[in-house]
C-alpha positions, -999 to +999 in steps of 0.1 A: -330-066-320-357-093-312-386-089-289-368-104-259-340-079-262-365-051-265-382-063-234-349-065-215-341-030-225-375-017-214-370-034-180-335-019-177-347+016-185-344+038-155-321+015-136-287+026-123-270-007-130-279-043-140-258-074-134-261-085-160-281-078-192-270-109-210-282-131-181-315-112-180-320-119-218-311-156-212-337-159-184-364-141-204-358-164-234-361-195-212-392-181-196-408-176-231-397-210-243-409-229-213-439-208-204-425-204-169-426-169-154-395-155-138-394-152-100-387-115-092-379-107-056-380-076-036-370-080+000-383-054+025-374-051+062-403-035+080-384-013+104-407+017+103-445+021+097-445+042+066-435+041+030-425+072+011-421+078-027-384+069-025-394+033-016-418+031-045-391+036-072-382-001-069-419-011-066-427+006-099-401-015-116-416-046-100-450-036-114-434-037-149-425-074-143-460-080-131-475-065-163-452-089-183-467-119-165-438-127-142-441-139-106-433-110-082-425-120-047-428-093-020-406-107+007-412-094+042-379-098+061-394-105+094-362-123+106-337-099+089-356-069+103-348-081+138-312-076+130-316-045+108-297-039+076-263-024+085-260-007+051-250+030+056-252+027+093-224+040+115-236+021+146-254-011+154-292-009+149-315-014+179-330-049+176-367-049+170-391-073+188-412-098+168-444-078+177-429-045+164-419-062+131-453-077+126-470-043+132-448-025+107-452-054+082-490-049+082-487-012+073-460-019+046-482-045+029-512-021+028-492+007+014-473-015-011-507-025-026-511+011-037-482+005-062-483-032-070-511-053-084-522-071-052-540-098-072-507-109-088-484-104-058-470-133-038-463-124-002-437-144+017-419-141+050-382-151+054-390-166+089-405-195+069-370-209+061-347-190+085-364-198+117-363-236+113-326-236+106-304-258+128-269-250+139-255-272+112-274-252+086-262-219+101-226-231+100-229-242+064-242-207+055-215-189+075-188-210+056-198-193+023-184-159+034-150-147+047-145-120+073-123-101+048-151-101+022-175-087+048-151-060+058-149-048+022-183-031+029-177+006+033-199+009+064-182-021+082-147-009+070-153+026+084-166+013+117-137-012+120-110+014+113-127+039+137-130+012+164-168+014+164-182-020+176-194-044+150-215-072+165-214-107+151-251-109+144-247-079+120-223-100+098-252-125+094-274-100+076-261-103+040-259-141+044-295-143+055-307-121+027-286-142+003-303-174+016-337-158+009-327-159-028-318-196-025-351-204-008-371-186-034-349-196-063-351-160-074-343-151-110-342-114-105-337-092-073-344-055-072-330-030-048-316+005-045-280+012-054-272+010-016-281-027-018-254-038-042-232-056-016-262-076-003-275-086-037-240-095-050-237-116-019-270-133-027-257-142-061-226-158-045-247-177-020-270-190-047-241-204-067-227-221-035-261-239-031-263-249-067-289-223-078-284-202-109-275-167-098-301-140-099-300-108-120-293-078-098-313-047-108-302-016-089-326+014-089-314+050-083-319+066-050-346+092-053-337+127-042-361+143-018-381+175-022-350+196-015-335+182-047-302+173-030-303+146-004-319+112-006-355+112+004-359+104+041-384+110+069-355+121+092-345+148+067-380+161+063-378+160+025-401+131+019-436+125+004-455+097+021-477+075+000-504+078+027-503+116+030-535+135+022-539+144-015-535+182-008-503+177+011-489+153-015-498+177-044-483+207-026-450+188-018-446+177-054-451+213-066-423+224-042-396+203-058-370+221-079-375+221-117-343+200-121-362+170-106-392+170-129-378+146-155-361+123-129-392+120-108-414+115-139-392+086-150-386+069-117-421+073-102-443+071-133-422+056-160-425+086-183-401+091-212-376+118-202-369+125-239-405+135-244-403+159-215-371+173-229-388+179-263-417+197-246-393+219-227-373+227-259-406+236-276-413+262-249-433+243-223-435+259-189-417+238-163-444+248-138-470+232-160-450+200-163-446+199-126-484+203-122-489+173-145-464+154-123-482+163-091-516+155-106-504+121-118-487+112-085-518+120-065-539+100-090-515+071-087-518+069-049-554+081-044-576+087-075-584+112-102-611+130-082-587+135-053-561+149-077-585+173-093-596+186-059-560+190-048-551+208-080-580+232-078-572+240-042-535+246-050-543+267-080-567+288-060-542+293-032-509+297-050-512+300-088-537+328-085-514+345-060-541+348-033-516+341-006-481+357-004-453+333+001-442+352+033-477+352+049-473+347+087-479+312+100-503+305+128-501+272+148-532+251+141-549+234+170-577+208+170-601+234+185-600+252+151-617+222+134-651+236+145-653+273+154-675+303+146-661+330+123-662+355+150-642+333+174-617+326+147-611+362+136-610+375+172-579+354+180-559+364+150-527+384+155-533+422+152-571+420+160-574+439+193-610+429+203-641+409+194-657+443+184-630+448+158-635+412+146-672+417+143-667+450+124-644+432+098-669+404+093-699+427+089-679+446+062-672+413+044-635+418+048-626+383+059-620+354+035-612+318+046-596+298+017-611+323-007-646+322+007-661+353+024-672+347+060-704+357+078-701+367+114-718+337+131-710+312+104-695+280+117-663+271+099-637+243+098-601+252+097-575+226+086-537+227+085-528+245+053-559+268+054-554+305+049-573+335+059-573+371+045-583+400+066-589+433+049-569+441+017-534+430+027-533+408+058-529+371+052-523+342+076-517+305+071-525+278+096-500+249+100 
């Protein structure tokens, strides 16, 4: 196996499917021989303000291409976002305004730079070529797809058979995404496995316009912290790339052991075989999970933030200072600056300020492991815990 084939296999590692390996090798050889980098595309529709770890699976693969010297294009679908990708939708999406898309795009770009090398990233917007299209151009694009082909999509087929309306502008979505690949002359396009129809359509549209079809690289869908369903904000099983380090670390530590190897591969590019060897040699899965949490926080923040988050987590959970069933207390902004006496007096089961004062004088109250003085001013954050006496614990959230 020569260097190009080894490179291709490294790029394919961790993908769910590639169409196709031979074409990827051919393009890599041409790139080497001509000194021309491949154009690698990721199209993102900014339909929400935040990116979570599930989105970064594809971005990590993009970064591999960057490190090999190829030209990565982060394509903001500011026109396609105004339709909304119908993939996996059982109803028509609400159309976004231009202003909403622009606001979401700004946050996407800032967060994507946490994963990708911004100095080697080309940013484009598909309004550059889609907005100037004339009716003749639109008709030519529409002629490249049949209605029967569009209705092969599971989501459209389901809606059609169940008599759920399908609006004509939705049928334009895969064609517009496909034309993006024509305009960019993309060699490779990355997406999740749910994007297969759209990327296969792009290959078809490229050929119709006389452009060599792109390689489709499909990344697995990342399971959320519950270990079962795909990561999503609506499911509450996500880890946002902008979440505070403590929260990010804690959420990663909450995933089931069965996800350690998968998250390590998809989010950090670690060799699952090496993790398997360590487990076989007797490594504690909890320790491997702690390494994963540390590396993820470092990836999106920095090493110091990861160390602080790890120390706080260890002190709180690994040292068993707080029982898992400790009662929860609703955190309010007023708790961000309060005296110890005021804090303890409002805890459940504390009948009076006199009792609160007595407990503090006896040194019987700890906040996040630190003993409180009666008139000490403290700052309580979501996730903080307090111990009263020998056995009473509370957590603020």
